[in-house]
KOLVO-69407 format. One record per atom (N, C-alpha, C, O): atom name; x, y, z. Coordinates in pm, 1 decimal, always signed. Example, Ala and Ser with C-alpha at 12.3 -4.5 7.8 and 13.67 -1.06 7.14 Angstrom:
<pamars>
atome  east  north  up
N  +1319.0  -569.0  +780.0;
CA  +1230.0  -450.0  +780.0;
C  +1320.0  -330.0  +780.0;
O  +1423.6  -331.9  +846.5;
N  +1285.0  -225.0  +708.0;
CA  +1367.0  -106.0  +714.0;
C  +1290.0  +3.0  +787.0;
O  +1340.9  +113.8  +803.9;
</pamars>
This chain:
<pamars>
atome  east  north  up
N  +733.8  +675.7  +2291.5;
CA  +583.9  +721.9  +2238.2;
C  +573.9  +807.4  +2386.7;
O  +601.2  +764.4  +2498.8;
N  +514.2  +973.8  +2339.0;
CA  +522.3  +1087.4  +2454.7;
C  +380.9  +993.8  +2515.4;
O  +298.0  +917.3  +2466.1;
N  +417.9  +1065.3  +2683.9;
CA  +282.0  +1042.2  +2712.8;
C  +190.9  +1214.4  +2736.8;
O  +245.6  +1324.6  +2735.5;
N  +38.5  +1184.3  +2757.6;
CA  +18.4  +1283.2  +2765.2;
C  +5.6  +1417.2  +2804.8;
O  -56.1  +1517.2  +2768.1;
N  +119.8  +1370.6  +2930.3;
CA  +200.9  +1509.6  +3012.1;
C  +271.0  +1572.7  +2924.2;
O  +230.2  +1683.6  +2889.9;
N  +400.6  +1516.6  +2861.6;
CA  +473.1  +1550.8  +2722.9;
C  +418.9  +1603.0  +2638.6;
O  +464.7  +1707.4  +2592.3;
N  +316.6  +1553.5  +2596.8;
CA  +222.1  +1629.6  +2485.4;
C  +207.7  +1783.3  +2521.9;
O  +244.2  +1881.7  +2457.6;
N  +138.9  +1773.6  +2653.6;
CA  +110.0  +1900.4  +2709.2;
C  +203.1  +2032.4  +2664.8;
O  +181.3  +2131.8  +2595.5;
N  +317.6  +1982.5  +2740.3;
CA  +441.3  +2050.5  +2759.7;
C  +472.0  +2138.1  +2719.2;
O  +503.0  +2237.6  +2784.7;
N  +473.7  +2122.4  +2523.3;
CA  +486.6  +2213.8  +2441.7;
C  +321.2  +2240.1  +2370.5;
O  +300.9  +2248.1  +2249.3;
N  +229.2  +2249.1  +2462.9;
CA  +109.5  +2330.5  +2386.9;
C  +142.8  +2542.2  +2378.3;
O  +227.4  +2613.9  +2431.6;
N  +19.5  +2571.9  +2278.9;
CA  +20.9  +2699.2  +2347.2;
C  -71.4  +2725.5  +2406.6;
O  -178.5  +2665.0  +2412.3;
N  -23.0  +2864.7  +2481.8;
CA  -117.0  +2921.5  +2543.3;
C  -177.2  +3057.4  +2495.5;
O  -102.9  +3116.8  +2417.3;
N  -292.4  +3118.8  +2524.1;
CA  -311.8  +3236.1  +2502.9;
C  -306.3  +3312.6  +2602.2;
O  -292.7  +3265.0  +2714.9;
N  -315.6  +3447.0  +2580.9;
CA  -282.9  +3550.4  +2703.9;
C  -392.5  +3514.8  +2825.3;
O  -343.0  +3551.1  +2932.1;
N  -504.4  +3464.8  +2841.5;
CA  -621.9  +3434.5  +2873.3;
C  -545.9  +3306.9  +2979.9;
O  -540.5  +3298.3  +3102.5;
N  -508.7  +3243.7  +2901.5;
CA  -447.6  +3108.1  +2985.6;
C  -336.4  +3101.8  +3052.6;
O  -305.9  +3012.3  +3131.5;
N  -261.9  +3211.5  +3019.1;
CA  -115.6  +3234.8  +3069.7;
C  -177.5  +3331.3  +3211.8;
O  -136.1  +3299.0  +3323.2;
N  -271.5  +3442.3  +3199.3;
CA  -334.1  +3515.9  +3315.8;
C  -339.4  +3423.9  +3442.0;
O  -288.0  +3446.9  +3551.5;
N  -434.0  +3282.3  +3392.7;
CA  -519.6  +3212.7  +3472.0;
C  -413.3  +3102.8  +3520.5;
O  -444.0  +3034.5  +3618.1;
N  -300.8  +3084.1  +3463.1;
CA  -198.7  +2986.4  +3499.6;
C  -135.5  +3061.2  +3603.2;
O  -146.0  +3019.3  +3718.4;
N  -56.3  +3190.2  +3574.3;
CA  +40.8  +3280.6  +3642.8;
C  -34.5  +3350.0  +3753.8;
O  +26.0  +3352.5  +3860.9;
N  -152.0  +3406.2  +3751.3;
CA  -265.2  +3480.6  +3853.9;
C  -215.0  +3599.2  +3807.1;
O  -218.1  +3680.0  +3899.9;
N  -168.0  +3650.8  +3702.6;
CA  -106.6  +3763.1  +3688.8;
C  -193.2  +3823.5  +3577.2;
O  -246.7  +3763.7  +3483.8;
N  -196.5  +3989.5  +3614.0;
CA  -268.4  +4059.8  +3548.8;
C  -207.8  +4113.8  +3382.0;
O  -93.3  +4157.1  +3394.0;
N  -247.4  +4118.7  +3267.3;
CA  -213.7  +4159.5  +3138.6;
C  -87.1  +4212.3  +3144.4;
O  +17.2  +4166.4  +3098.0;
N  -113.3  +4348.4  +3227.5;
CA  -17.9  +4451.7  +3225.6;
C  +136.5  +4424.4  +3303.1;
O  +236.4  +4485.1  +3264.3;
N  +141.1  +4327.3  +3414.7;
CA  +232.2  +4255.7  +3460.4;
C  +306.3  +4143.7  +3410.3;
O  +410.7  +4086.7  +3442.3;
N  +204.7  +4128.1  +3307.1;
CA  +283.3  +3980.2  +3207.5;
C  +364.0  +4086.5  +3102.0;
O  +487.0  +4081.8  +3104.6;
N  +309.1  +4166.2  +3024.9;
CA  +397.1  +4260.3  +2964.7;
C  +479.7  +4329.0  +2987.1;
O  +559.3  +4377.7  +2906.9;
N  +471.5  +4349.7  +3144.7;
CA  +590.2  +4447.5  +3193.1;
C  +673.0  +4370.5  +3209.3;
O  +777.1  +4410.7  +3157.3;
N  +688.5  +4231.2  +3278.2;
CA  +791.1  +4145.6  +3305.3;
C  +876.9  +4106.8  +3227.5;
O  +998.6  +4092.6  +3239.2;
N  +742.9  +4074.5  +3071.7;
CA  +835.4  +4033.3  +2972.0;
C  +933.3  +4198.9  +2899.3;
O  +1044.0  +4193.8  +2845.5;
N  +882.4  +4277.6  +2912.7;
CA  +992.8  +4396.8  +2888.7;
C  +1088.8  +4413.0  +2964.2;
O  +1187.6  +4460.6  +2908.1;
N  +1104.1  +4381.4  +3124.8;
CA  +1209.7  +4346.4  +3191.1;
C  +1283.1  +4232.4  +3183.1;
O  +1387.1  +4217.5  +3247.3;
N  +1226.9  +4131.2  +3092.3;
CA  +1332.7  +3993.0  +3093.0;
C  +1272.9  +3917.6  +3230.2;
O  +1344.9  +3833.2  +3283.6;
N  +1190.6  +3936.3  +3266.0;
CA  +1192.1  +3854.5  +3367.1;
C  +1057.5  +3748.2  +3379.5;
O  +1030.4  +3694.0  +3486.6;
N  +974.8  +3725.6  +3250.7;
CA  +892.8  +3605.5  +3194.7;
C  +906.3  +3601.2  +3048.3;
O  +919.2  +3689.1  +2963.1;
N  +898.8  +3459.9  +3044.0;
CA  +913.3  +3429.6  +2874.1;
C  +836.1  +3516.5  +2783.0;
O  +720.8  +3542.5  +2817.4;
N  +883.5  +3568.5  +2666.1;
CA  +786.2  +3636.3  +2573.5;
C  +690.2  +3547.9  +2479.9;
O  +718.3  +3428.9  +2465.9;
N  +620.6  +3581.4  +2439.9;
CA  +494.4  +3495.6  +2358.9;
C  +595.1  +3507.8  +2222.6;
O  +695.1  +3578.3  +2209.7;
N  +539.4  +3423.6  +2135.3;
CA  +552.3  +3374.1  +1997.0;
C  +459.8  +3416.8  +1905.8;
O  +340.8  +3425.1  +1936.3;
N  +519.0  +3456.6  +1750.8;
CA  +387.4  +3496.9  +1660.6;
C  +348.8  +3359.3  +1598.5;
O  +416.7  +3278.1  +1535.5;
N  +179.1  +3359.1  +1647.8;
CA  +168.6  +3247.0  +1545.8;
C  +157.8  +3303.3  +1427.5;
O  +233.9  +3250.2  +1346.7;
N  +78.2  +3411.5  +1372.5;
CA  +27.2  +3452.6  +1279.5;
C  +52.2  +3629.9  +1316.2;
O  +90.9  +3684.7  +1419.4;
N  -4.7  +3707.0  +1131.7;
CA  +16.5  +3832.1  +1186.6;
C  -70.5  +3875.9  +1300.2;
O  -42.6  +3989.3  +1339.0;
N  -168.7  +3816.7  +1364.4;
CA  -265.9  +3918.7  +1414.5;
C  -296.5  +3805.9  +1539.0;
O  -388.1  +3828.0  +1618.2;
N  -203.8  +3670.6  +1550.8;
CA  -199.7  +3622.8  +1727.7;
C  -67.7  +3542.6  +1719.2;
O  +7.6  +3493.2  +1635.2;
N  -85.9  +3561.8  +1895.3;
CA  +50.5  +3524.0  +1970.5;
C  +26.1  +3427.0  +2043.4;
O  -92.2  +3398.7  +2062.3;
N  +110.1  +3363.4  +2093.4;
CA  +28.9  +3257.6  +2231.1;
C  +215.3  +3233.9  +2314.2;
O  +305.8  +3290.4  +2252.7;
N  +237.3  +3189.5  +2386.3;
CA  +325.6  +3157.3  +2506.0;
C  +335.2  +2991.8  +2495.5;
O  +237.2  +2917.3  +2493.2;
N  +505.5  +2941.1  +2488.5;
CA  +463.8  +2812.5  +2520.5;
C  +442.7  +2764.4  +2662.1;
O  +479.3  +2814.6  +2768.3;
N  +365.9  +2640.9  +2633.7;
CA  +304.1  +2613.6  +2795.2;
C  +436.4  +2579.4  +2890.7;
O  +428.8  +2614.2  +3008.5;
N  +588.2  +2495.6  +2832.8;
CA  +655.9  +2431.3  +2926.0;
C  +732.1  +2558.2  +2941.2;
O  +781.4  +2558.6  +3054.0;
N  +765.8  +2678.0  +2868.0;
CA  +837.5  +2795.5  +2919.6;
C  +745.3  +2875.7  +3022.1;
O  +813.4  +2937.4  +3104.0;
N  +629.7  +2888.3  +3035.9;
CA  +532.7  +2913.1  +3144.5;
C  +575.7  +2836.3  +3286.8;
O  +619.5  +2886.0  +3390.6;
N  +552.2  +2721.5  +3259.4;
CA  +534.6  +2629.9  +3390.2;
C  +692.5  +2665.6  +3435.8;
O  +718.8  +2669.3  +3556.0;
N  +801.3  +2692.8  +3330.7;
CA  +924.1  +2667.3  +3392.7;
C  +951.1  +2809.2  +3473.5;
O  +1033.6  +2811.4  +3564.8;
N  +893.7  +2901.2  +3443.9;
CA  +917.1  +3037.5  +3489.2;
C  +855.4  +3002.8  +3670.5;
O  +912.6  +3018.3  +3778.5;
N  +697.7  +2944.7  +3630.5;
CA  +623.6  +2955.0  +3712.0;
C  +719.0  +2857.4  +3870.6;
O  +713.5  +2888.5  +3989.6;
N  +797.5  +2738.0  +3804.5;
CA  +865.4  +2659.6  +3893.4;
C  +938.0  +2716.3  +3966.2;
O  +958.1  +2689.1  +4084.5;
N  +1005.4  +2837.8  +3876.7;
CA  +1109.5  +2914.2  +3919.8;
C  +1093.6  +2945.9  +4057.1;
O  +1149.4  +2910.2  +4160.8;
N  +974.5  +3045.7  +4019.3;
CA  +895.7  +3147.3  +4157.2;
C  +892.8  +3058.0  +4247.2;
O  +953.1  +3088.1  +4350.2;
N  +841.4  +2954.0  +4244.3;
CA  +826.0  +2849.6  +4371.3;
C  +923.1  +2800.2  +4454.4;
O  +915.8  +2793.7  +4577.1;
N  +1035.5  +2757.7  +4368.6;
CA  +1193.0  +2723.5  +4394.9;
C  +1216.9  +2865.9  +4470.3;
O  +1238.4  +2853.5  +4590.9;
N  +1216.8  +2985.6  +4424.9;
CA  +1291.4  +3083.4  +4445.1;
C  +1190.8  +3124.6  +4606.1;
O  +1246.3  +3143.2  +4714.4;
N  +1085.1  +3129.3  +4591.4;
CA  +1029.9  +3114.2  +4722.7;
C  +1033.4  +3025.1  +4880.9;
O  +1033.4  +3056.7  +4999.8;
N  +1036.0  +2909.9  +4808.3;
CA  +1040.5  +2805.2  +4927.7;
C  +1199.9  +2832.4  +4956.4;
O  +1214.5  +2843.2  +5078.1;
N  +1343.7  +2849.4  +4875.9;
CA  +1462.4  +2868.3  +4892.8;
C  +1474.5  +3004.0  +5027.2;
O  +1544.4  +3016.3  +5127.9;
N  +1364.2  +3090.2  +4960.6;
CA  +1414.5  +3232.5  +5078.4;
C  +1324.9  +3191.1  +5218.0;
O  +1349.3  +3253.5  +5321.3;
N  +1243.7  +3107.9  +5218.3;
CA  +1164.5  +3030.2  +5333.9;
C  +1226.8  +2974.3  +5419.5;
O  +1239.4  +3002.9  +5538.6;
N  +1280.6  +2866.7  +5342.3;
CA  +1415.7  +2784.1  +5410.0;
C  +1517.8  +2845.9  +5433.7;
O  +1580.7  +2771.0  +5508.5;
N  +1583.3  +2947.7  +5415.8;
CA  +1663.9  +3024.5  +5448.2;
C  +1681.5  +3063.8  +5580.0;
O  +1768.9  +3051.7  +5665.8;
N  +1513.2  +3141.7  +5564.6;
CA  +1461.8  +3237.1  +5658.6;
C  +1472.7  +3120.6  +5825.7;
O  +1518.0  +3140.7  +5938.4;
N  +1430.3  +3046.9  +5783.8;
CA  +1384.4  +2941.6  +5869.8;
C  +1504.3  +2876.7  +5969.4;
O  +1503.9  +2868.1  +6092.2;
N  +1616.6  +2830.1  +5863.5;
CA  +1721.6  +2823.0  +5898.2;
C  +1839.0  +2906.6  +5978.1;
O  +1931.1  +2859.7  +6044.8;
N  +1807.9  +3044.4  +5951.1;
CA  +1861.8  +3141.9  +6045.0;
C  +1773.3  +3153.9  +6157.8;
O  +1815.0  +3235.1  +6240.3;
N  +1652.8  +3092.7  +6190.5;
CA  +1565.2  +3166.7  +6281.6;
C  +1652.6  +3054.4  +6374.3;
O  +1711.9  +3074.2  +6480.3;
N  +1638.2  +2922.6  +6291.7;
CA  +1685.3  +2789.8  +6417.2;
C  +1841.8  +2815.7  +6441.8;
O  +1871.1  +2810.2  +6561.2;
N  +1903.2  +2831.2  +6392.0;
CA  +2063.5  +2890.3  +6393.2;
C  +2078.9  +2992.1  +6519.5;
O  +2157.4  +2971.7  +6612.0;
N  +2000.5  +3094.2  +6510.6;
CA  +1967.0  +3217.1  +6632.4;
C  +1960.0  +3128.7  +6774.1;
O  +2033.0  +3122.7  +6873.1;
N  +1849.2  +3070.1  +6738.8;
CA  +1775.6  +2990.9  +6863.5;
C  +1846.9  +2918.8  +6929.7;
O  +1856.4  +2947.9  +7049.0;
N  +1932.9  +2783.2  +6871.4;
CA  +1979.9  +2730.5  +6908.5;
C  +2101.7  +2821.8  +6971.5;
O  +2135.0  +2783.5  +7083.7;
N  +2170.3  +2928.8  +6923.6;
CA  +2309.0  +2966.2  +7000.3;
C  +2194.7  +3076.9  +7099.7;
O  +2260.4  +3169.9  +7146.5;
N  +2109.0  +3081.0  +7122.1;
CA  +2052.8  +3159.6  +7245.8;
C  +2077.1  +3085.3  +7350.4;
O  +2043.1  +3123.4  +7462.4;
</pamars>
């Protein structure tokens, strides 16, 4: 039996929800999609599109991991320099 969290993972998000979740503007989202840097929306009908929540969440997690990794690398370099000085 799926938990409520697991059920929410594959829920559809409309553009306003994606913008709120990622804190990005409409043009930034569509620009990143064109560059292959953001998950593309899927067509629900002829005039309706949505994003899959789990894909947007994975993108967000990757951005956080990349930022934390970069920050941790800078701290490591700084600590190494201080230790060598």
